[in-house]
Every structure is written in C-alpha cells, then in structure tokens.
C-alpha positions as a Markdown table, in Angstrom:
| # | Residue | x | y | z |
|---|---|---|---|---|
| 1 | Met | 27.4 | -170.4 | -53.1 |
| 2 | Asn | 28.1 | -166.8 | -52.4 |
| 3 | Lys | 25.2 | -164.8 | -51.0 |
| 4 | Lys | 25.3 | -161.1 | -50.2 |
| 5 | Ile | 23.3 | -159.6 | -47.4 |
| 6 | Gln | 21.0 | -157.0 | -48.8 |
| 7 | Phe | 19.0 | -154.6 | -46.7 |
| 8 | Lys | 15.5 | -154.0 | -48.0 |
| 9 | Ser | 15.1 | -150.8 | -46.0 |
| 10 | Tyr | 17.0 | -148.4 | -43.8 |
| 11 | Gly | 15.2 | -149.9 | -40.8 |
| 12 | His | 16.9 | -153.3 | -41.5 |
| 13 | Leu | 20.2 | -151.5 | -41.9 |
| 14 | Phe | 19.8 | -149.6 | -38.7 |
| 15 | Phe | 18.9 | -152.9 | -36.8 |
| 16 | Gly | 21.9 | -154.6 | -38.3 |
| 17 | Val | 24.3 | -151.8 | -37.2 |
| 18 | Met | 22.8 | -151.7 | -33.7 |
| 19 | Leu | 23.2 | -155.5 | -33.4 |
| 20 | Ile | 26.8 | -155.3 | -34.3 |
| 21 | Val | 27.4 | -152.4 | -31.9 |
| 22 | Phe | 25.7 | -154.3 | -29.1 |
| 23 | Ile | 27.7 | -157.5 | -29.7 |
| 24 | Phe | 31.0 | -155.5 | -29.8 |
| 25 | Phe | 30.3 | -153.7 | -26.5 |
| 26 | Thr | 29.0 | -156.8 | -24.8 |
| 27 | Phe | 32.1 | -158.8 | -25.5 |
| 28 | Asn | 34.8 | -156.0 | -25.4 |
| 29 | His | 33.7 | -153.9 | -22.4 |
| 30 | Asn | 32.4 | -154.5 | -18.9 |
| 31 | Ile | 28.7 | -153.7 | -19.0 |
| 32 | Tyr | 27.2 | -153.4 | -15.6 |
| 33 | Ala | 24.3 | -151.0 | -16.3 |
| 34 | Thr | 21.7 | -153.3 | -14.7 |
| 35 | Ser | 23.8 | -154.4 | -11.8 |
| 36 | Asp | 23.4 | -153.1 | -8.3 |
| 37 | Ser | 27.1 | -153.7 | -7.7 |
| 38 | Trp | 28.1 | -150.5 | -9.5 |
| 39 | Glu | 28.3 | -147.1 | -8.0 |
| 40 | Thr | 25.7 | -144.5 | -9.1 |
| 41 | Glu | 26.5 | -140.9 | -9.7 |
| 42 | Asn | 26.3 | -138.5 | -8.0 |
| 43 | Asn | 27.8 | -140.2 | -4.9 |
| 44 | Asp | 30.5 | -137.5 | -4.3 |
| 45 | Ser | 29.6 | -136.7 | -0.6 |
| 46 | Lys | 28.4 | -138.4 | 2.5 |
| 47 | Glu | 24.9 | -137.0 | 1.9 |
| 48 | Thr | 24.7 | -138.7 | -1.5 |
| 49 | Ala | 26.6 | -141.9 | -0.6 |
| 50 | Asp | 25.5 | -145.2 | -2.2 |
| 51 | Tyr | 24.1 | -147.6 | 0.4 |
| 52 | Ile | 25.9 | -150.9 | 0.2 |
| 53 | Ser | 26.0 | -154.2 | 2.2 |
| 54 | Val | 28.9 | -155.8 | 4.0 |
| 55 | Asn | 30.4 | -158.9 | 2.5 |
| 56 | Glu | 29.5 | -158.0 | -1.1 |
| 57 | Thr | 31.7 | -156.8 | -3.9 |
| 58 | Tyr | 31.2 | -153.4 | -5.5 |
| 59 | His | 32.6 | -151.6 | -8.6 |
| 60 | Gly | 33.2 | -147.9 | -9.2 |
| 61 | Thr | 34.9 | -145.5 | -11.6 |
| 62 | Ser | 37.0 | -142.5 | -10.8 |
| 63 | Lys | 35.9 | -140.0 | -13.4 |
| 64 | Ser | 38.3 | -137.1 | -12.8 |
| 65 | His | 41.1 | -135.8 | -10.5 |
| 66 | Ser | 38.6 | -134.4 | -8.1 |
| 67 | Asp | 36.1 | -137.3 | -8.1 |
| 68 | Arg | 35.4 | -138.9 | -4.7 |
| 69 | Asp | 33.1 | -141.8 | -4.3 |
| 70 | Tyr | 31.2 | -142.3 | -1.0 |
| 71 | Tyr | 29.5 | -145.4 | 0.1 |
| 72 | Lys | 27.5 | -146.1 | 3.3 |
| 73 | Ile | 27.3 | -149.3 | 5.3 |
| 74 | Ser | 25.2 | -150.0 | 8.4 |
| 75 | Val | 25.8 | -152.9 | 10.9 |
| 76 | Thr | 23.3 | -153.9 | 13.6 |
| 77 | Lys | 25.8 | -155.6 | 15.9 |
| 78 | Pro | 29.4 | -155.0 | 16.9 |
| 79 | Gly | 32.0 | -156.9 | 14.9 |
| 80 | Val | 35.2 | -156.8 | 12.9 |
| 81 | Leu | 35.5 | -154.9 | 9.6 |
| 82 | Gln | 38.2 | -155.1 | 6.9 |
| 83 | Leu | 38.3 | -153.1 | 3.7 |
| 84 | Asn | 39.5 | -154.9 | 0.6 |
| 85 | Phe | 40.4 | -152.8 | -2.5 |
| 86 | Gln | 41.5 | -153.8 | -6.0 |
| 87 | Tyr | 42.5 | -151.7 | -9.0 |
| 88 | Glu | 44.8 | -151.7 | -12.0 |
| 89 | Gly | 47.1 | -149.1 | -13.4 |
| 90 | Thr | 49.6 | -146.5 | -12.2 |
| 91 | Asn | 47.2 | -144.5 | -10.0 |
| 92 | Ile | 47.5 | -144.0 | -6.2 |
| 93 | Trp | 44.4 | -144.4 | -4.2 |
| 94 | Leu | 43.3 | -143.4 | -0.7 |
| 95 | Val | 40.4 | -145.4 | 0.7 |
| 96 | Gly | 39.1 | -144.7 | 4.2 |
| 97 | Val | 36.3 | -145.8 | 6.5 |
| 98 | Tyr | 34.8 | -143.1 | 8.8 |
| 99 | Asp | 32.2 | -143.2 | 11.4 |
| 100 | Glu | 29.2 | -140.8 | 11.3 |
| 101 | Glu | 31.1 | -138.1 | 13.2 |
| 102 | Gly | 33.9 | -138.2 | 10.6 |
| 103 | Asn | 36.4 | -140.1 | 12.7 |
| 104 | Tyr | 38.9 | -142.2 | 10.7 |
| 105 | Ile | 38.4 | -145.9 | 11.5 |
| 106 | Thr | 40.6 | -147.7 | 9.0 |
| 107 | Gly | 41.7 | -147.6 | 5.4 |
| 108 | Thr | 44.2 | -148.6 | 2.8 |
| 109 | Glu | 46.4 | -146.8 | 0.3 |
| 110 | Gly | 47.2 | -148.4 | -3.0 |
| 111 | Gly | 50.3 | -147.7 | -5.1 |
| 112 | Glu | 51.3 | -148.2 | -8.7 |
| 113 | Gly | 50.6 | -151.4 | -10.7 |
| 114 | Asn | 48.0 | -154.1 | -10.4 |
| 115 | Ala | 47.2 | -154.2 | -6.7 |
| 116 | Asn | 45.1 | -155.7 | -4.1 |
| 117 | Ser | 45.2 | -153.9 | -0.8 |
| 118 | Lys | 43.6 | -154.5 | 2.5 |
| 119 | Ser | 43.1 | -152.5 | 5.6 |
| 120 | Glu | 43.9 | -153.8 | 9.0 |
| 121 | Lys | 41.0 | -155.6 | 10.8 |
| 122 | Val | 39.3 | -153.3 | 13.2 |
| 123 | Gly | 36.5 | -153.7 | 15.7 |
| 124 | Ile | 33.4 | -151.5 | 15.2 |
| 125 | Ala | 30.3 | -150.8 | 17.1 |
| 126 | Glu | 26.8 | -151.1 | 15.6 |
| 127 | Gly | 26.0 | -148.1 | 13.5 |
| 128 | Ser | 26.6 | -146.5 | 10.1 |
| 129 | Tyr | 30.0 | -146.0 | 8.4 |
| 130 | Tyr | 31.2 | -144.2 | 5.3 |
| 131 | Ile | 33.8 | -145.4 | 2.8 |
| 132 | Asp | 35.6 | -142.6 | 0.9 |
| 133 | Val | 37.4 | -143.7 | -2.3 |
| 134 | Tyr | 39.7 | -141.1 | -3.8 |
| 135 | Cys | 42.3 | -141.4 | -6.6 |
| 136 | Tyr | 44.7 | -138.7 | -5.6 |
| 137 | Tyr | 47.4 | -139.4 | -8.2 |
| 138 | Arg | 46.3 | -140.1 | -11.7 |
| 139 | Gly | 48.9 | -141.7 | -13.9 |
| 140 | Glu | 46.0 | -142.4 | -16.4 |
| 141 | Ser | 43.1 | -140.6 | -17.8 |
| 142 | Ser | 39.6 | -140.5 | -16.5 |
| 143 | Gly | 37.3 | -143.6 | -16.2 |
| 144 | Ile | 39.6 | -145.7 | -14.0 |
| 145 | Glu | 37.8 | -148.6 | -12.5 |
| 146 | Tyr | 38.1 | -150.2 | -9.1 |
| 147 | Thr | 36.6 | -153.0 | -7.0 |
| 148 | Phe | 36.1 | -153.2 | -3.3 |
| 149 | Ser | 34.3 | -155.0 | -0.5 |
| 150 | Cys | 33.9 | -154.6 | 3.3 |
| 151 | Ser | 34.4 | -157.9 | 5.0 |
| 152 | Phe | 32.5 | -158.1 | 8.3 |
| 153 | Phe | 31.8 | -160.6 | 10.9 |
| 154 | Glu | 29.9 | -160.2 | 14.2 |
| 155 | Ser | 32.1 | -160.3 | 17.4 |
| 156 | Ser | 31.9 | -158.9 | 20.8 |
| 157 | Ser | 35.5 | -159.8 | 21.6 |
| 158 | Trp | 37.2 | -157.1 | 19.6 |
| 159 | Glu | 37.9 | -153.5 | 20.7 |
| 160 | Gln | 35.7 | -151.0 | 19.0 |
| 161 | Glu | 37.1 | -147.9 | 17.3 |
| 162 | Val | 37.2 | -145.0 | 18.0 |
| 163 | Asn | 38.8 | -145.5 | 21.5 |
| 164 | Asp | 41.9 | -143.4 | 21.5 |
| 165 | Asp | 41.3 | -141.5 | 24.7 |
| 166 | Pro | 40.0 | -142.2 | 28.2 |
| 167 | Asp | 36.5 | -140.8 | 27.4 |
| 168 | Thr | 36.1 | -143.4 | 24.6 |
| 169 | Ala | 38.0 | -146.3 | 26.2 |
| 170 | Leu | 36.4 | -149.7 | 26.1 |
| 171 | Arg | 35.4 | -151.1 | 29.5 |
| 172 | Leu | 36.9 | -154.4 | 30.2 |
| 173 | Ser | 35.7 | -157.3 | 32.3 |
| 174 | Leu | 38.1 | -159.5 | 34.2 |
| 175 | Gly | 38.7 | -162.8 | 32.6 |
| 176 | Lys | 37.4 | -161.7 | 29.1 |
| 177 | Thr | 39.8 | -161.8 | 26.1 |
| 178 | Ile | 39.6 | -158.8 | 23.8 |
| 179 | His | 41.3 | -158.6 | 20.4 |
| 180 | Gly | 42.4 | -155.4 | 18.7 |
C-alpha cells in the first residue's frame, strides 16, 4: 500500500522541514550549543578570557587569521601543569600558558596533519594563568576546530615557573628532592 504524506497546512510543512533540518545537523555536525566545554565569543583577550577548570577537556574554533582564543585557569595549590592540544588539518598552531604578568610558562606548537601535541610538564605556584590559542598559519578556511586540556596535579616537589634569575629562584632545603 503506497501512502503519500500530505500536509494539511503550511504549519505542518514548516514543522516537517524543521524536523528534517534538525535531524540532519544533529547527525552530521558537532553540536555543542548547550555544552560548557565550548569556548564563548568574544574571548579574544585576557580581559575576556573564558574561565575553565584543570583536568577537563574544552573545544574551540579559530574563526579567522587574526582570531586568538584566551582561557583562564586558577589553581589554589602549587603543582604540575601540562597542556594537551589536539587538532586536524594543515594549520599551524601556537598554544601558550602565561602567568598574570604575561610571563611565558609553557606551551606547544602543532604542525600539519592530524596532531596531538603536549607541552612539557612544568611546576607552577598557586594563582591564575592564561592559555592563548592562536592559529598562525591557515592552510584551511575559517571555522577550524581544536580540543585541549590542562592536566594538573598538586605537588610541592616541583620547581615553580618563572624562576629564570636569582630574584625568582626557588629556595631549596637540604635533603628535599625537587623535580623540574
């Protein structure tokens, strides 16, 4: 038995079209509109950075050649931080972690192809830090997605960045092991 779908009014037709569009986008695109794990615009500066938590995964999109995405984390105890960054495509990424004064702490650079890149592990003091995600070579058009996380564990046995001169050197106690 062959039955044809007949719409009795334009309202039913509109509902049918919207249902088809919803199903198509749900199954053919990543939809994260209700997720806290996606960046929010405008997060293009330290002042407008998205607040995020350590040991959670976040997603973002580079919208143009000049788009920078900033995120802010805060830790209440000293520990060890490592940045994990994933992307696809032919773009080149610079991802850095900076303290509140703008000092570079650690980061990673990703090259062409499907990539997972990690920064080195670094010790950090309690405080706030900024992650700057920048796609500086775009082999592809706008709307390029990435995923990242900041792995962190508490530790008082790691050196703490920034300690590159005598004024910021870490004081050591005899008999205590420090990693760095």
